[in-house]
C-alpha positions, 0 to 999 in steps of 0.5 A: 218100440221107441225105436219105432216111435223115434223113426216116425218122429224123424220122418214126420218131421222131415214131410211136415217140412217138405210139405210146407215148401210145396203148399207155398210153391203152390200159392206163388205158381197159382197166384202168378200164373199170367206172368208165365210164357208157358201154360201150367196146371195145378192139380192140387196135390203132393206126392212123396217118392223114393227119388225125394228122400235122403240115403239114409231115410230111405229105408225107413220111410218106404216101409212106414208109407207103404210106398212099396205100392208106388208114390204116396199122395201126402197132401191134398190142399184146400179147395184144390181141383183134387180135393173137388174130384175126392183125391185124399191124403194117404191115397197110392198115385197110379197114373195121370193122364194114363201115364204111370207115374213114378217120381215127382219129375213125371207129376211135374210134366203131366202138369206142364202138358196138361193144362185141361182136363186129366184123368188121375187113377189112385188106390185107397185100401183095396179099391182103384178110383179114376177120376177127372180133374181139371187143374187150376192155371198155374206157372209150370211147376219145378221139382222141388227138392229138400236136401239134409243139410246144415248149410242154408242154401237155395239154388235154381239147378237145371228144371229143380228147386233145391233147399236145404233144411239149414236154410228152413231152420234159418227163416223166421217166418212163411214170408221168408221162406216165400222169398227163397222160392220166389227168388228161385222162381224168378230164375227160371222164370228169367231164364237164368243159367244154373249156378248165377251168382252175378250182381244183376242176375241176383237183383233181377231175380229179388225184384221179380220175387218180390212181384211174385210173393205180393201177387201171392199175397205174402208181406215182402218187408221182411225179405231185405231183414232176411238177407241181411241176417244171411249176410251177418252169418256169412252165408252169402258171398264174399263180394261185399260191394256186390252185396251192398248194391244188391241189398239197396235195390231191394230195399228201394222196391220194398219202400216202393211196394210199402207206398203203393199198398198204403195208396191203394189202402186210402183208396180202398177206405172210399165208402161205397155209395148206395144204387137206387135200389138200395144195394151197395154199388159202385162208385160213379166213374173212376177216382 
């Protein structure tokens, strides 16, 4: 009984961190759908399959989540198309768009290729349901993997985004983790080959990442402090001259964003005027 309890805690801790990553990535994708060249969609679900399970955990998580029946829906995001259609966390996913789904990469392909209505098949207890869902507009998804490693790292590889548990432990709040994911998403949006570490490519991804964050409502001001902490712990490339330039460019953009936000706040403080019918109306012409 003690071993079973510990196993459940281990699995739950890993899944909670994975879901946290997925929710942030979904926020970034949905808020920036107009920045993407290719159409995409977001159903609002997160699935878990054996391919996403650390090797040492697979024999534990499969019976715990009863994944012998297929991929398990771990999360249905509030307000999402899936929630509106009646999908529930804990359902087993059978197919999407009449295509069997056995891996996250297959769900990603469905969301990339079906921005219009999709038929989704799920099993709940002993019943099977076929639901029709229209995905929300979103940037095309990239398979997101959480790798168990003490080394703080994140990188865009091929069509994937990979984040280590060591990096999650290093981030101090959600906005810092949003910066990490936005930076890696930016590499994909900018068409940078995997493994790029040049000053120009990293700065490009930093700057676009800030814009992706801001569009999704995340505070960008802590991004610089996060990179400085990584540098202090020697978790960045050893070429300090390149790092100094990268940080200087990032700091300048964050200051520009802060000034722009302050200006927008001042504009937003202008009181609304009343229209002739007594209800609040828009100002008379542009300011």
